[in-house]
C-alpha distance (Angstrom), angle and dihedral (degrees) to the residues before:
residue distance angle dihedral
M1 . . .
D2 3.81 . .
Y3 3.80 96.1 .
K4 3.81 97.0 -169.3
E5 3.80 92.9 48.5
K6 3.81 91.4 49.7
I7 3.80 92.8 48.8
D8 3.80 93.0 46.9
S9 3.80 90.9 51.2
L10 3.81 89.6 48.9
V11 3.81 91.8 51.0
G12 3.81 91.5 47.1
N13 3.79 92.7 48.7
I14 3.82 93.7 51.2
E15 3.81 89.8 47.4
K16 3.81 90.3 59.5
I17 3.81 84.5 72.9
F18 3.80 105.6 21.4
L19 3.80 105.5 52.4
G20 3.78 133.0 -159.1
K21 3.80 101.6 7.0
T22 3.79 108.0 92.6
K23 3.80 95.9 154.2
T24 3.81 92.1 49.9
V25 3.81 89.6 52.0
K26 3.82 91.4 48.8
L27 3.81 91.8 48.4
C28 3.81 90.3 52.3
I29 3.80 90.7 50.1
A30 3.81 89.4 48.2
G31 3.80 87.9 53.9
V32 3.80 91.2 52.1
L33 3.82 93.0 46.7
A34 3.81 90.6 49.4
R35 3.83 89.6 53.3
G36 3.80 88.8 -116.9
H37 3.78 138.3 134.5
I38 3.79 127.3 -118.6
L39 3.80 131.8 -137.2
I40 3.80 116.3 -161.1
E41 3.80 117.3 -165.1
D42 3.79 112.3 -171.3
V43 3.77 144.0 118.1
P44 3.83 121.2 -80.0
G45 3.80 119.3 -84.7
I46 3.80 96.9 32.7
G47 3.80 93.4 114.6
K48 3.80 104.8 -99.5
T49 3.81 93.6 142.1
T50 3.80 91.9 43.4
L51 3.80 90.8 52.7
A52 3.82 93.3 50.2
Q53 3.80 92.7 47.6
A54 3.81 92.7 47.5
I55 3.81 90.7 51.2
A56 3.81 92.4 50.8
K57 3.80 93.5 45.0
S58 3.80 93.5 47.5
M59 3.82 90.1 52.1
N60 3.82 93.3 46.0
C61 3.79 88.6 -121.9
K62 3.79 133.7 144.6
F63 3.82 112.3 -98.3
N64 3.80 127.9 -159.4
R65 3.78 128.0 178.8
I66 3.81 119.8 -152.5
Q67 3.81 114.5 -164.8
F68 3.79 104.3 -153.5
T69 3.81 117.4 -142.5
S70 3.79 136.6 174.1
D71 3.83 93.4 -103.1
M72 3.80 97.3 47.6
L73 3.81 118.2 126.1
P74 3.83 128.7 -151.3
S75 3.82 89.3 -111.2
D76 3.82 88.8 60.1
I77 3.81 86.8 65.7
L78 3.78 105.4 31.6
G79 3.80 102.6 32.8
V80 3.79 136.5 -111.1
S81 3.81 139.7 -108.4
V82 3.80 113.1 -117.7
L83 3.78 131.6 -176.2
N84 3.77 116.0 -101.6
P85 3.83 103.7 -153.7
Q86 3.80 93.0 -162.9
K87 3.80 92.7 57.0
A88 3.83 94.4 31.0
D89 3.79 87.8 -134.2
F90 3.77 140.5 97.6
E91 3.80 119.8 -98.9
F92 3.76 128.6 -168.4
R93 3.79 118.0 -115.8
R94 3.77 109.5 -158.7
G95 3.77 120.5 -125.3
P96 3.82 128.9 -139.7
I97 3.83 91.6 -83.8
F98 3.82 86.6 81.5
A99 3.79 97.2 88.8
N100 3.78 136.6 94.9
V101 3.81 95.1 -118.9
V102 3.80 116.2 30.1
L103 3.80 119.3 -172.5
A104 3.81 107.8 -153.6
D105 3.79 96.7 -164.1
E106 3.83 117.1 -156.6
I107 3.78 91.4 -8.1
N108 3.81 92.1 179.5
R109 3.83 91.9 64.2
T110 3.80 92.5 74.9
P111 3.82 126.7 74.9
P112 3.83 121.1 -97.1
K113 3.82 92.3 -105.5
T114 3.79 90.4 61.7
Q115 3.81 93.3 40.0
S116 3.80 89.1 54.8
A117 3.82 90.2 56.4
L118 3.80 86.0 77.6
L119 3.82 95.5 54.9
E120 3.80 98.8 85.5
A121 3.80 91.8 41.4
M122 3.80 92.6 51.4
S123 3.80 97.2 44.9
E124 3.82 103.2 34.0
Y125 3.83 102.9 22.1
Q126 3.79 90.7 -126.4
I127 3.79 140.0 83.3
S128 3.81 131.7 -142.1
M129 3.79 121.4 -142.1
D130 3.83 128.6 167.8
G131 3.78 92.5 -12.6
Q132 3.81 93.5 -50.9
T133 3.80 128.0 110.1
Y134 3.80 120.1 -142.4
Q135 3.79 122.2 -166.4
L136 3.79 117.8 -135.0
P137 3.81 120.2 -130.8
K138 3.79 120.8 -91.8
P139 2.94 127.8 -88.9
F140 3.80 96.1 35.1
V141 3.80 126.0 179.8
V142 3.79 133.1 164.1
I143 3.80 116.0 -149.3
A144 3.79 106.4 -167.9
T145 3.80 126.4 -172.2
Q146 3.76 134.5 -162.5
N147 3.79 134.4 175.2
P148 3.84 110.3 -117.4
I149 3.81 93.9 -159.1
E150 3.81 104.1 52.3
Y151 3.78 117.6 66.1
E152 3.80 103.3 156.2
G153 3.78 110.1 102.4
T154 3.79 91.8 13.2
Y155 3.80 133.8 112.5
S156 3.79 119.2 -140.6
L157 3.78 113.7 -121.9
P158 3.82 110.2 -109.4
E159 3.79 118.3 -119.6
S160 3.82 91.2 -109.3
Q161 3.82 88.9 58.3
L162 3.81 95.1 45.1
D163 3.79 89.8 50.9
R164 3.83 89.7 61.0
F165 3.80 91.1 63.7
L166 3.78 112.0 88.1
L167 3.81 93.1 -161.1
R168 3.78 136.9 22.4
L169 3.81 114.9 -159.4
D170 3.75 140.9 175.7
I171 3.78 118.5 -155.8
G172 3.80 104.2 -158.0
Y173 3.77 127.8 -165.5
P174 3.82 118.2 -47.4
P175 3.83 122.0 -110.2
S176 3.81 114.8 -89.8
E177 3.82 96.3 -104.4
E178 3.80 92.7 51.7
E179 3.80 92.1 44.6
M180 3.81 89.5 55.8
L181 3.82 88.5 54.8
I182 3.80 90.0 48.1
M183 3.82 90.4 51.9
R184 3.80 91.4 52.3
R185 3.79 98.7 43.2
G186 3.77 121.7 104.5
D187 3.77 127.6 -138.8
V188 3.82 106.0 -11.5
F189 3.81 92.5 -167.8
K190 3.80 89.8 56.6
E191 3.81 88.4 52.0
I192 3.81 90.3 51.1
N193 3.81 91.7 50.1
E194 3.80 89.8 51.0
L195 3.82 93.0 48.0
S196 3.81 111.6 115.9
P197 3.83 120.0 -137.9
V198 3.81 115.4 -113.0
I199 3.80 98.7 -173.1
S200 3.79 134.5 31.2
A201 3.79 130.2 -128.6
E202 3.81 88.7 -112.3
E203 3.81 91.1 55.2
I204 3.82 90.2 49.6
I205 3.81 89.0 54.1
E206 3.84 89.4 49.7
L207 3.81 89.6 51.0
Q208 3.81 90.6 49.3
E209 3.81 89.6 54.4
H210 3.81 90.4 47.2
V211 3.83 91.2 53.5
R212 3.81 92.0 60.7
K213 3.83 90.0 55.4
I214 3.81 94.4 57.2
T215 3.81 112.0 121.9
V216 3.81 117.7 -110.6
E217 3.80 111.2 -172.7
D218 3.83 116.3 -138.4
S219 3.81 94.2 -113.1
V220 3.85 90.1 54.1
T221 3.81 90.9 48.5
F222 3.81 89.1 50.8
Y223 3.82 88.9 49.2
M224 3.81 89.0 55.9
L225 3.80 90.4 47.8
Q226 3.80 91.7 52.3
I227 3.82 90.0 53.0
V228 3.80 90.7 48.8
E229 3.81 92.8 49.0
R230 3.82 91.5 49.0
T231 3.82 89.0 58.1
R232 3.81 87.8 59.3
T233 3.82 95.0 50.7
H234 3.81 101.9 34.7
P235 3.84 110.8 124.3
D236 3.82 93.2 -130.0
V237 3.82 95.2 49.5
E238 3.79 123.3 86.4
L239 3.81 95.5 -177.1
G240 3.79 122.9 15.9
L241 3.77 135.1 -164.6
S242 3.80 120.4 -40.1
P243 3.83 123.6 -141.6
R244 3.82 86.8 -97.8
G245 3.80 87.0 58.2
S246 3.80 92.7 51.0
Q247 3.82 89.8 49.9
S248 3.81 88.5 50.4
L249 3.81 91.9 52.9
Y250 3.82 89.8 49.8
V251 3.81 97.1 51.3
A252 3.82 93.4 38.6
S253 3.81 89.4 55.1
Q254 3.82 89.0 50.6
A255 3.81 90.1 51.3
W256 3.82 91.9 48.7
A257 3.81 89.4 52.5
V258 3.82 89.4 54.0
I259 3.81 90.8 48.1
N260 3.80 87.2 55.9
G261 3.80 94.3 48.1
R262 3.81 99.6 -106.2
D263 3.79 133.1 124.1
Y264 3.81 94.1 -150.4
V265 3.82 134.9 55.8
T266 3.81 121.9 -116.5
P267 3.82 127.9 -161.8
N268 3.82 87.8 -108.3
D269 3.82 89.4 60.4
V270 3.80 87.8 56.0
K271 3.81 92.0 48.0
E272 3.82 91.7 49.5
M273 3.81 92.7 51.8
A274 3.81 98.4 38.4
E275 3.80 99.1 86.7
P276 3.84 99.0 43.5
V277 3.83 90.9 44.7
I278 3.81 101.7 39.4
A279 3.81 110.6 29.3
H280 3.83 100.3 70.9
R281 3.80 91.0 48.5
L282 3.80 95.5 59.2
I283 3.79 121.0 98.8
L284 3.79 107.0 -152.6
K285 3.78 126.3 -152.7
S286 3.81 90.1 -127.7
R287 3.81 108.5 69.4
T288 3.79 125.5 -153.9
F289 3.81 132.9 166.5
N290 3.80 92.3 -149.1
L291 3.81 104.3 99.7
S292 3.82 93.8 -160.2
K293 3.79 92.8 53.3
L294 3.80 91.8 43.5
A295 3.81 91.8 51.1
E296 3.80 91.2 50.6
E297 3.83 92.1 50.0
R298 3.79 90.6 49.7
R299 3.81 91.5 48.6
K300 3.80 90.7 53.4
V301 3.80 91.4 51.4
V302 3.82 92.4 50.5
Q303 3.81 91.8 46.9
N304 3.81 90.2 49.4
I305 3.80 89.8 52.6
I306 3.82 92.8 47.6
D307 3.82 90.5 49.3
N308 3.82 91.9 52.9
V309 3.80 101.4 44.0
P310 3.82 110.1 86.8
L311 3.79 117.1 -125.1
P312 3.81 115.4 -112.8
R313 3.78 115.7 -102.9
């Protein structure tokens, strides 16, 4: 397989629907190739659902959207056992989590008990119900969204949940030229339905395996470790990156190298992935309930760390 050609065709196909945000598209693909999950914090109407649907359609994968609400139960996500009168036994009916790409829309609108129902699925790619374990389809990625402005009627994601997301992104408004095209376009959902896949689920799995074989030279690994250790000693940080976070930075940097057509990781790959991988995992000493302000404070801390860690020679 020509990995770079496949990835470029995937990016181009998604951009037929999701306009003007090439880096965001590439970051999402990097998350998929790293077998990670993605948290998108942005205002409504930016195109979060459109992006998730275009990714699933381009990969020829099953897509399910879960609209999180305050009265949602874990069984609404995972599934439920129901009595089959013909067999006189209970059978498990699978919930919407059984898809390749799951859009967890407004995940912070549901209580912590329901949020935590995703933890096993996100970390182990399986769920447990009534003493039985059910494997989730491969590839499997959760793309979760939350509105950074509204906080009434919402529940902050616990640190254990945030740590399961490989990347945290914000999309931002599109450039003027692309927004004019968006204004003039017709039915975007019709365009998504007509979008042809350019890669198969099996090829995505092959790419995921290829990512883990990407060379990371010792000096680059040590550079990552220095960044991780600075998060634990920074004066503005109460709790820095965990070992899971350092593993995430490692594999995300490998995926970014593949996106850019290389079979080795450079320090610039690490710098590019540092903020989306690290920032949402930091617990700062200054607390705020405003997600936009919190994200900006975390970004500044990560940038300060990057600026003060010397590049490997």
